[in-house]
C-alpha positions as CSV (number, residue, x, y, z in Angstrom):
1,M,-58.8,-15.3,8.6
2,A,-61.6,-18.1,8.4
3,A,-63.6,-15.9,11.1
4,L,-63.2,-13.0,9.1
5,I,-64.4,-14.8,5.9
6,G,-67.4,-16.2,8.0
7,N,-68.6,-12.8,8.7
8,P,-71.7,-12.5,6.5
9,L,-70.9,-8.8,5.6
10,I,-67.3,-9.9,4.3
11,K,-69.0,-12.6,2.5
12,A,-71.5,-10.3,0.6
13,L,-68.7,-7.8,-0.4
14,I,-66.4,-10.6,-1.7
15,V,-69.4,-11.9,-4.0
16,L,-69.9,-8.2,-4.9
17,F,-66.5,-7.7,-5.9
18,L,-66.3,-10.9,-7.8
19,V,-69.5,-10.1,-9.8
20,S,-68.3,-7.0,-10.6
21,V,-65.0,-8.1,-11.9
22,A,-66.8,-10.8,-13.9
23,T,-69.4,-8.3,-15.4
24,A,-66.9,-5.3,-15.8
25,T,-66.1,-6.6,-18.9
26,G,-69.7,-7.0,-20.3
27,D,-72.0,-4.3,-21.5
28,A,-74.6,-4.3,-19.0
29,P,-75.9,-2.5,-16.0
30,F,-74.4,-3.5,-12.7
31,I,-76.4,-2.6,-9.7
32,V,-74.6,-2.0,-6.1
33,A,-76.6,-0.8,-3.3
34,H,-75.8,0.3,0.2
35,K,-78.2,0.5,3.0
36,K,-77.6,2.6,6.2
37,A,-79.5,3.0,9.4
38,S,-79.1,5.4,12.4
39,L,-80.7,5.5,15.8
40,N,-81.7,9.0,17.1
41,R,-83.2,9.3,20.6
42,L,-85.8,11.9,21.1
43,K,-86.1,13.7,24.5
44,S,-89.4,12.2,25.1
45,G,-87.7,8.9,25.4
46,A,-88.9,7.7,22.1
47,E,-86.2,6.6,19.2
48,R,-86.3,7.2,15.5
49,I,-84.5,5.3,13.0
50,S,-83.2,7.2,9.6
51,V,-82.9,4.6,6.7
52,S,-81.1,5.5,3.7
53,I,-80.3,3.4,0.5
54,D,-78.2,4.4,-2.1
55,I,-78.2,2.6,-5.6
56,Y,-75.2,2.9,-7.9
57,N,-75.1,1.6,-11.5
58,Q,-71.3,0.3,-11.8
59,G,-72.1,-1.3,-15.3
60,F,-71.9,0.2,-18.5
61,S,-75.5,0.4,-19.9
62,T,-78.6,2.1,-18.6
63,A,-80.9,0.0,-16.2
64,Y,-84.6,0.8,-16.9
65,D,-87.9,0.3,-14.5
66,V,-85.6,0.5,-11.3
67,S,-87.7,-0.5,-8.3
68,L,-86.6,-0.7,-4.5
69,V,-88.5,-2.7,-1.9
70,D,-87.3,-2.9,1.8
71,D,-90.0,-4.9,3.6
72,S,-87.5,-5.7,6.5
73,W,-89.3,-3.2,8.9
74,P,-92.3,-5.2,10.6
75,Q,-95.3,-3.0,11.5
76,D,-95.7,-4.3,15.0
77,A,-92.1,-3.0,15.8
78,F,-92.0,0.1,13.8
79,D,-94.4,3.2,12.8
80,F,-93.7,5.2,9.7
81,V,-92.7,8.9,10.4
82,S,-91.9,10.1,6.9
83,G,-91.3,8.3,3.7
84,N,-92.1,4.7,2.6
85,T,-90.1,1.5,2.1
86,S,-90.5,1.3,-1.9
87,Q,-89.6,3.6,-4.5
88,S,-89.7,3.2,-8.2
89,W,-87.5,5.4,-10.9
90,E,-87.6,5.3,-14.9
91,R,-84.0,4.7,-15.5
92,L,-80.6,4.6,-14.0
93,D,-78.0,5.8,-16.2
94,A,-74.4,4.0,-16.4
95,G,-72.4,5.5,-13.5
96,G,-75.3,7.1,-12.1
97,L,-76.8,7.1,-8.4
98,L,-80.3,7.0,-7.0
99,S,-81.1,7.7,-3.1
100,H,-84.0,6.9,-1.1
101,S,-84.6,7.6,2.5
102,F,-87.3,7.2,5.1
103,E,-87.8,7.5,9.0
104,L,-89.4,5.2,11.3
105,E,-90.1,5.4,15.1
106,A,-89.8,2.4,17.5
107,K,-92.4,0.9,19.3
108,R,-90.6,-1.7,21.4
109,Q,-87.3,-2.4,22.8
110,G,-84.7,-5.2,21.6
111,M,-82.0,-6.2,18.9
112,F,-83.1,-5.6,15.4
113,Y,-81.5,-7.4,12.2
114,G,-82.5,-5.8,9.0
115,A,-82.5,-7.7,5.7
116,P,-81.0,-6.5,2.5
117,A,-83.4,-4.3,0.5
118,V,-84.5,-5.7,-3.0
119,I,-83.7,-3.7,-6.2
120,T,-85.4,-5.2,-9.5
121,F,-84.5,-3.5,-13.0
122,R,-84.8,-4.3,-16.5
123,I,-82.3,-4.6,-19.3
124,P,-83.8,-4.3,-22.8
125,T,-81.6,-7.4,-24.0
126,K,-83.3,-9.5,-21.6
127,A,-87.1,-10.4,-21.1
128,A,-86.9,-11.2,-17.4
129,L,-86.3,-8.9,-14.7
130,Q,-83.0,-8.4,-13.1
131,E,-82.5,-8.5,-9.4
132,A,-79.9,-7.1,-7.0
133,Y,-79.8,-6.8,-3.1
134,S,-78.2,-3.9,-0.8
135,T,-76.1,-4.4,1.8
136,P,-77.5,-5.4,5.1
137,I,-77.5,-3.2,8.2
138,L,-75.5,-3.7,11.4
139,P,-77.7,-4.9,14.1
140,L,-79.6,-2.0,16.0
141,D,-80.0,-1.9,19.7
142,V,-83.4,-0.1,19.6
143,L,-84.5,1.6,22.7
144,A,-81.5,0.1,24.4
145,E,-80.8,1.2,28.1
146,R,-78.2,3.7,28.0
147,P,-76.3,4.7,31.1
148,P,-76.9,8.8,32.0
149,E,-73.7,10.6,31.0
150,K,-71.8,11.4,34.4
151,K,-71.4,14.9,35.4
152,F,-67.6,15.2,34.7
153,E,-67.6,12.9,31.6
154,W,-66.7,15.9,29.3
155,A,-63.6,16.6,31.4
156,K,-62.6,13.0,31.3
157,R,-62.7,13.2,27.7
158,L,-60.8,16.3,27.5
159,L,-58.1,15.1,29.6
160,A,-57.6,11.8,27.7
161,K,-57.4,13.9,24.6
162,Y,-55.1,16.6,25.5
163,G,-53.7,15.6,28.8
164,S,-50.3,15.3,27.8
165,Q,-50.3,18.6,26.2
166,I,-51.8,20.1,29.4
167,S,-49.1,18.5,31.5
168,V,-46.3,20.3,29.4
169,I,-48.0,23.8,29.1
170,S,-48.5,23.4,33.1
171,I,-44.9,22.5,33.6
172,V,-43.5,25.5,31.5
173,V,-45.8,27.9,33.1
174,L,-44.7,27.0,36.6
175,F,-40.9,27.2,35.2
176,I,-41.4,30.7,34.0
177,Y,-43.4,31.7,37.5
178,L,-40.7,30.5,39.4
179,I,-38.0,32.3,37.4
180,V,-39.8,35.6,37.2
181,T,-41.0,36.0,40.9
182,P,-38.4,36.9,43.1
183,S,-37.9,34.6,45.9
184,K,-38.2,35.6,49.7
185,S,-34.5,34.8,50.8
186,S,-33.1,36.9,48.0
187,G,-35.1,39.9,48.9
188,A,-34.1,39.4,52.9
189,K,-30.7,39.5,51.8
190,A,-31.1,42.6,49.6
191,S,-32.5,44.5,52.5
192,K,-29.8,43.5,55.0
193,K,-27.0,44.6,52.7
194,R,-28.3,48.3,53.1
């Protein structure tokens, strides 16, 4: 249990839950953001990273001047393909959702640990800007050496998934074949009787 609570993602979720319970009774916006990244290997050997960030307002009032900044992608390791790491919106209503995405191309190989994105917003009742953080992404093994897929890998996966069904069907088909086809010995006995 201690190892589970020591996990930074679990800690972030626990804090998020406790804060949401505490603010659920108040009349304020409560921003929750989820950051996702996926690797896409291109035929040329290059690898692209698709990043998407969803921002939810779980509170009971509107957040204004919402701004997202995700500066965790160093320029010496990634090139921008489309989009950018920052975005602004005029407002995020209670219960609303905002989404932002961008795509990068990796320049070098290695493990990458992305930090959470920072979301700032304004509440009319407070003078200072409020700040929230997205969830961090899981570590990405960028441009990792992947073993080539073996020739009959698809057959192994098929047998692993449907092996027992294939065995049963094969036994039933063999049994029906043995019953339907006449045996040579019974055919020979029938011809001797004549």
